[in-house]
N, C-alpha and C positions, 0 to 999 in steps of 0.2 A: 417662419411664413413672414410675408411682408405686405403689408396693405396704406391701400393708399384711399385717394378719395378725388373721384371728376367730379365734371361735372354734366351728369348725366339727371334728369328728373329719372324717378322710380317709384312706383308706387303698388298699394296692397291689389290696387284693381288693374294692374295686366293684363290678367286677361281676358280682359275686353275688347281686345286684337282682333282676336275671334267674332267677335261684330262686327267688327272696325270692316273687316274682311268681307264679309256677309253684305251687308250694306250696300259696297262699292257690289259686289260682282252683283248681287240685286239689282242694286241702278236705286234704292229705297228714296235716294235722296228729291230725284228726279218724278220719283211716284206724284213722293208729299208734295212738291214741290206747286206738281198738274189740282192734287186732292184737294189745298190746306188754300180755305177763305179767308185769309189774312193777308192781308197787299199795307205794311204799315210806312206810311212818311214821314215821318223822322226819320235822321242821317239818324239818329244813337241810336234806332229801334234790335232787335233782333234780329235776324235770322228767322224767319217761325221753323223754316225745312232741323237751327238748331233747338233748339225751345227743339220742339217736338221729341230728335234723337237726340237731346240729352236729355229730358223728362228717361225715358226709353228706356238707354243706359242707366237714369237709377235708378230702373222696378227692375233689370238686371241685375243688379249691385246690390238689393234689398231693404230699398226703401221702399215703404208702405206710403205713404202724407206726403203731398209735394211738401210740405217745412223738410222732409229728411232727405228727401235731393237736395237740400240748397247746404246740406256739410261739404258734396260732393265741391261744393267749387270752392273748401279747404286746399283742395288740394291739385299743382297742376295741370302735374301730369295726365290728368279725368278726364280733360279735356281736348288733350293732345291726342291721348289713347281712343276717343269717340270720333277724334277730326271731325270739331265746330270749334268755332270760336275763343266763347267761354261757356261756365257752364250758365245761363242764368236767372235769377234770382228769385225768390218765392212771386215776389208781387209778378215778376213777371209768366208767368205763370198762372199765373187763373187769372188774367188777363187775357190770357192766347185759347186757355179754355174755357172762358164764360164768352169770346169773339165766337170759339167755333162749333160748339154744342148743335144752336140746331140744324147743321150740316154732318154729326158726327156719323153718326151713319149712313151720306156718305161716301168718310172719308173712307170706316171703316169695309168696304165690301170695295171701291180702289184698289184701294193698299192693299188690301188682307181679303180676297172672294172667295168664294163658298169657290169646294172643291162637284162636278159639273153627276153626276148619278147616271 
């Protein structure tokens, strides 16, 4: 048996590719872009959709607190699997949720509408 190495990135969270496909097929990124109240002005600002998708992905990976999502930033393949530029820092996520708090119910109803009876 021969063993070798490649430049391919591997991650224990590779199963999240299913999540990425779901997000793509459902157009979640476009829905978030419409619903999120954020309008970053800094050229270094993270894309609000990347911040939201990174957080949701963190929850899917088992993170139960904002700080625990930061552990995913150490795995370079995770952001690639999520289809985002990078996993935002804890302070970025905290500011993100502080800005969006008043409209959180509007976002929830737009992105996840309740089925009509």
